[in-house]
C-alpha positions as CSV (number, residue, x, y, z in Angstrom):
1,M,0.0,0.0,0.0
2,G,1.4,3.4,-0.9
3,A,1.8,6.3,1.5
4,V,-1.3,8.4,2.2
5,R,-1.0,11.9,1.0
6,R,-2.3,14.9,2.9
7,R,-4.8,16.9,1.0
8,R,-3.7,20.5,0.3
9,R,-5.8,23.5,0.0
10,R,-6.3,24.5,-3.6
11,D,-4.7,27.8,-4.5
12,P,-6.7,30.4,-6.5
13,P,-5.9,30.6,-10.2
14,D,-2.7,32.5,-11.0
15,A,-3.9,33.9,-14.3
16,H,-7.3,35.3,-13.4
17,R,-7.5,38.9,-14.4
18,R,-10.1,41.6,-14.8
19,T,-10.3,44.3,-17.4
20,H,-12.8,47.1,-17.4
21,H,-13.2,48.2,-21.0
22,R,-16.3,47.2,-23.0
23,R,-16.2,43.4,-23.7
24,L,-17.1,41.7,-26.9
25,S,-19.8,40.0,-24.8
26,G,-21.1,43.3,-23.4
27,H,-21.5,41.8,-20.0
28,R,-20.2,43.0,-16.7
29,H,-19.4,39.6,-15.2
30,D,-18.4,38.4,-11.8
31,Q,-17.1,34.9,-11.8
32,G,-16.8,34.7,-8.1
33,R,-15.2,31.6,-6.6
34,N,-16.7,29.0,-8.9
35,G,-15.5,30.6,-12.2
36,R,-18.9,30.2,-13.9
37,A,-19.8,32.6,-16.7
38,S,-22.9,34.6,-17.3
39,A,-25.0,34.2,-20.5
40,V,-23.6,35.7,-23.6
41,N,-25.1,39.0,-24.8
42,T,-25.9,38.1,-28.4
43,D,-26.8,41.7,-29.2
44,D,-23.2,42.8,-28.6
45,I,-21.9,40.0,-30.9
46,S,-24.0,41.4,-33.8
47,G,-21.8,43.3,-36.2
48,K,-18.5,42.1,-34.7
49,V,-15.8,40.6,-36.9
50,A,-14.7,37.0,-36.2
51,L,-11.9,34.9,-37.7
52,V,-12.3,31.1,-37.2
53,T,-9.4,28.8,-38.2
54,G,-10.2,25.2,-38.6
55,G,-13.7,26.4,-39.5
56,A,-14.7,23.8,-42.2
57,G,-16.1,21.3,-39.7
58,G,-16.2,20.2,-36.1
59,I,-15.9,22.7,-33.3
60,G,-14.8,25.5,-35.6
61,A,-17.8,25.1,-37.8
62,G,-20.1,24.9,-34.8
63,V,-18.8,28.1,-33.3
64,A,-18.9,29.9,-36.7
65,R,-22.5,28.9,-37.3
66,R,-23.6,30.3,-34.0
67,L,-21.5,33.5,-34.4
68,A,-23.2,34.0,-37.8
69,A,-26.6,33.4,-36.3
70,Y,-25.9,36.0,-33.7
71,G,-25.1,38.5,-36.5
72,A,-21.3,38.5,-36.5
73,H,-19.3,38.9,-39.7
74,V,-17.4,35.6,-39.9
75,V,-14.3,34.8,-41.9
76,L,-13.6,31.1,-42.1
77,A,-10.1,29.8,-42.6
78,D,-9.3,26.1,-43.3
79,V,-6.9,24.0,-45.3
80,D,-9.8,22.0,-46.7
81,A,-11.0,24.4,-49.4
82,E,-14.0,22.4,-50.5
83,A,-15.5,21.8,-47.1
84,G,-14.5,25.3,-46.0
85,A,-16.2,27.0,-48.9
86,R,-19.3,24.9,-48.4
87,T,-19.6,25.8,-44.7
88,A,-18.9,29.5,-45.5
89,E,-21.7,29.5,-48.1
90,E,-24.1,27.9,-45.7
91,I,-23.7,30.6,-43.0
92,G,-23.0,33.6,-45.2
93,A,-19.3,33.9,-44.3
94,A,-16.2,34.7,-46.2
95,F,-13.7,31.9,-46.8
96,V,-9.9,31.8,-47.3
97,R,-7.9,28.6,-47.7
98,T,-5.4,28.6,-44.9
99,D,-2.6,26.4,-43.8
100,V,-2.1,27.6,-40.3
101,S,1.4,26.3,-40.1
102,R,2.4,29.0,-42.5
103,L,2.7,32.6,-41.1
104,E,1.8,34.2,-44.5
105,D,-1.4,32.2,-44.7
106,N,-2.5,33.5,-41.2
107,Q,-1.7,37.0,-42.3
108,A,-3.7,36.6,-45.5
109,A,-6.7,35.4,-43.4
110,V,-6.5,38.4,-41.2
111,A,-6.0,40.7,-44.2
112,L,-9.3,39.4,-45.7
113,A,-11.1,40.2,-42.5
114,V,-9.7,43.7,-42.5
115,E,-10.4,44.2,-46.2
116,R,-14.0,43.1,-45.8
117,H,-14.9,44.5,-42.4
118,G,-12.2,46.9,-41.3
119,G,-10.7,45.0,-38.4
120,L,-11.0,42.1,-36.1
121,D,-12.9,41.6,-32.8
122,L,-12.5,37.9,-32.3
123,A,-9.9,35.3,-33.4
124,F,-10.8,31.7,-32.7
125,L,-7.6,29.8,-33.3
126,N,-9.0,26.4,-33.5
127,A,-7.3,24.4,-36.2
128,G,-5.7,21.2,-34.9
129,V,-4.9,17.5,-35.7
130,A,-4.1,14.4,-33.8
131,S,-0.4,13.5,-34.1
132,G,-0.4,9.9,-35.2
133,C,3.3,10.1,-34.2
134,G,4.9,8.2,-31.4
135,L,8.4,8.3,-30.0
136,G,11.0,5.7,-30.4
137,K,10.4,3.2,-33.3
138,D,7.2,4.9,-34.2
139,F,8.7,8.4,-34.6
140,D,8.1,10.1,-37.9
141,L,10.0,13.4,-38.2
142,D,8.0,14.8,-41.1
143,R,4.7,14.0,-39.3
144,Y,6.0,15.4,-36.0
145,R,6.9,18.7,-37.6
146,R,3.6,18.9,-39.5
147,V,1.6,18.4,-36.3
148,M,3.6,20.8,-34.3
149,G,3.3,23.3,-37.1
150,I,-0.5,23.0,-37.1
151,N,-1.2,22.7,-33.4
152,L,1.4,25.1,-31.9
153,D,2.7,27.3,-34.7
154,G,-0.8,27.7,-35.9
155,V,-1.7,29.4,-32.6
156,V,1.5,31.4,-32.4
157,F,1.2,32.6,-36.0
158,G,-2.5,33.3,-35.6
159,V,-1.9,35.5,-32.6
160,H,1.0,37.3,-34.3
161,A,-1.1,37.9,-37.4
162,A,-4.3,39.0,-35.5
163,L,-2.8,41.5,-33.1
164,P,-2.3,44.4,-35.5
165,A,-5.9,44.1,-36.6
166,M,-7.4,43.4,-33.2
167,R,-9.6,46.2,-31.8
168,P,-9.7,47.1,-28.1
169,G,-12.1,44.9,-26.3
170,G,-11.3,42.0,-28.6
171,V,-10.8,38.4,-27.7
172,I,-8.4,35.7,-28.9
173,V,-9.5,32.2,-28.1
174,A,-7.2,29.2,-28.7
175,T,-8.4,25.6,-28.7
176,A,-6.1,23.6,-26.5
177,S,-7.4,20.4,-25.0
178,M,-7.6,18.5,-21.7
179,A,-4.5,17.0,-23.1
180,G,-2.9,20.4,-22.4
181,I,-3.7,20.0,-18.7
182,V,-3.1,16.3,-18.1
183,G,-0.9,13.7,-19.8
184,I,-2.1,11.5,-22.6
185,P,0.0,8.4,-22.8
186,Q,-1.7,7.4,-26.1
187,D,-0.4,10.5,-27.9
188,P,2.4,12.3,-26.0
189,V,3.3,14.5,-29.0
190,Y,-0.3,15.8,-29.1
191,A,-0.2,16.4,-25.3
192,A,3.1,18.3,-25.7
193,N,1.8,20.8,-28.2
194,K,-1.4,21.3,-26.3
195,H,0.5,21.9,-23.1
196,A,2.4,24.5,-25.1
197,V,-0.8,26.2,-26.1
198,V,-2.0,26.3,-22.5
199,G,1.3,27.9,-21.5
200,L,1.0,30.5,-24.3
201,V,-2.5,31.4,-23.2
202,R,-1.6,31.8,-19.6
203,S,1.4,34.0,-20.5
204,L,-0.3,36.2,-23.2
205,G,-3.4,36.9,-21.0
206,P,-1.6,39.3,-18.6
207,Q,0.8,40.5,-21.3
208,L,-2.0,41.7,-23.6
209,E,-4.4,42.9,-20.9
210,P,-3.0,46.5,-21.0
211,L,-3.9,46.6,-24.7
212,G,-7.5,45.8,-23.9
213,I,-7.3,42.3,-25.5
214,R,-8.2,39.1,-23.7
215,V,-6.7,35.7,-24.4
216,Q,-8.5,32.6,-23.4
217,G,-8.0,28.8,-23.9
218,L,-10.7,26.2,-24.6
219,C,-9.7,22.7,-23.3
220,P,-12.3,20.1,-24.3
221,S,-12.0,16.4,-23.5
222,F,-12.5,13.9,-26.3
223,A,-15.1,15.4,-28.7
224,D,-17.0,14.0,-31.6
225,T,-14.8,15.6,-34.3
226,G,-12.6,14.4,-37.1
227,I,-9.6,14.3,-34.7
228,L,-11.2,11.4,-32.8
229,S,-10.4,8.4,-34.9
230,G,-8.2,5.3,-35.1
231,D,-6.8,3.6,-32.0
232,I,-8.0,6.2,-29.6
233,K,-11.5,6.1,-30.9
234,E,-11.6,2.3,-30.6
235,L,-10.1,2.5,-27.0
236,L,-12.7,5.0,-25.9
237,D,-15.5,2.9,-27.4
238,D,-14.2,-0.2,-25.6
239,L,-14.1,1.7,-22.3
240,K,-17.5,3.3,-23.0
241,F,-15.9,6.6,-22.3
242,P,-18.3,9.5,-22.7
243,I,-17.7,11.7,-25.8
244,L,-18.6,15.3,-26.0
245,D,-20.9,16.4,-28.7
246,V,-19.8,19.5,-30.7
247,E,-22.7,21.6,-29.4
248,T,-21.5,21.1,-25.8
249,V,-18.1,22.5,-26.7
250,V,-19.7,25.4,-28.6
251,D,-21.8,26.2,-25.5
252,A,-18.5,26.3,-23.5
253,F,-17.0,28.6,-26.0
254,F,-19.7,31.1,-25.6
255,A,-19.7,30.8,-21.8
256,L,-15.9,31.6,-22.0
257,L,-16.7,34.5,-24.3
258,A,-19.2,36.0,-21.9
259,S,-16.7,35.9,-19.0
260,E,-14.3,38.8,-18.2
261,G,-11.2,36.7,-17.4
262,T,-8.0,36.5,-19.4
263,G,-5.2,34.0,-19.4
264,E,-7.6,31.3,-18.4
265,C,-8.0,27.7,-19.7
266,W,-11.6,26.5,-19.6
267,F,-12.1,22.8,-19.3
268,V,-14.9,21.0,-21.1
269,V,-15.7,17.5,-19.8
270,P,-18.9,15.4,-19.9
271,G,-21.3,16.0,-17.0
272,R,-19.7,19.1,-15.6
273,E,-20.2,22.8,-16.2
274,S,-17.3,24.4,-18.1
275,Q,-15.2,26.8,-16.1
276,P,-11.6,27.9,-15.7
277,F,-9.2,25.2,-14.6
278,L,-7.6,26.2,-11.3
279,F,-3.8,25.8,-11.7
280,R,-1.7,25.6,-8.6
281,R,0.7,28.3,-7.9
282,A,4.4,27.4,-8.4
283,P,6.7,27.2,-5.3
284,G,8.9,30.2,-5.0
285,P,12.0,31.1,-2.9
286,R,11.6,31.4,0.9
287,G,8.3,29.5,0.9
288,E,6.4,32.0,-1.3
289,T,4.2,31.0,-4.2
290,V,4.5,32.7,-7.6
């Protein structure tokens, strides 16, 4: 039998911030201790300009559909030109073929939003793929670089491209994953790039707050999207592990959008209300926490 560990008091989140300019959601929101968000103000989304990467299907398409229904001007970006154009036509959005692993493609997507609508209020950096790349004998260098390019560079390049066009009060949301909070032995490369996205969000939140721009992370568990396939899908089916439907993740996105936090990573898991994950503070010198 292993040693019994003493339970420690959970520290408050280290990245919870408030800003006081007008939010994209239009809400004055007090999360209190439980981190729950108020309902989104759809009237204040109307007329806003939103860029959605990975918008051809799955979570990106679900968010884009609802943004368009709320009256936002949506620019869809995806590497799949056929599916992206089809989704854009369905919701009345603009579409630009975008390989998010290329900085110039991200800049072109933002340029289209500026050309059509004069600026940017929301960037949902959502494009992502499973790695299909192990370490050791299963390692594939080309695959590794491609996956890191999409899942990590795609967020870094997306933020870099969006910032010059982002209006005060704007929001950048990056799709990370619960794999960015916990380890995933079945896909350590995926977990590595999603942990990096979480670190980026937590760092950019306080950095960009003085500019009136919020940065938030969305961390869903396994969701019913194109990423969920192959061995992991079979394993989850065998275990009867609950899978999130896309609309549940979309609901969490809009709860996050209605909040006033920045630098937070909102978990989305079956059977629980989405809210910011409470990271422990790091130990510092002389017994302090940082």
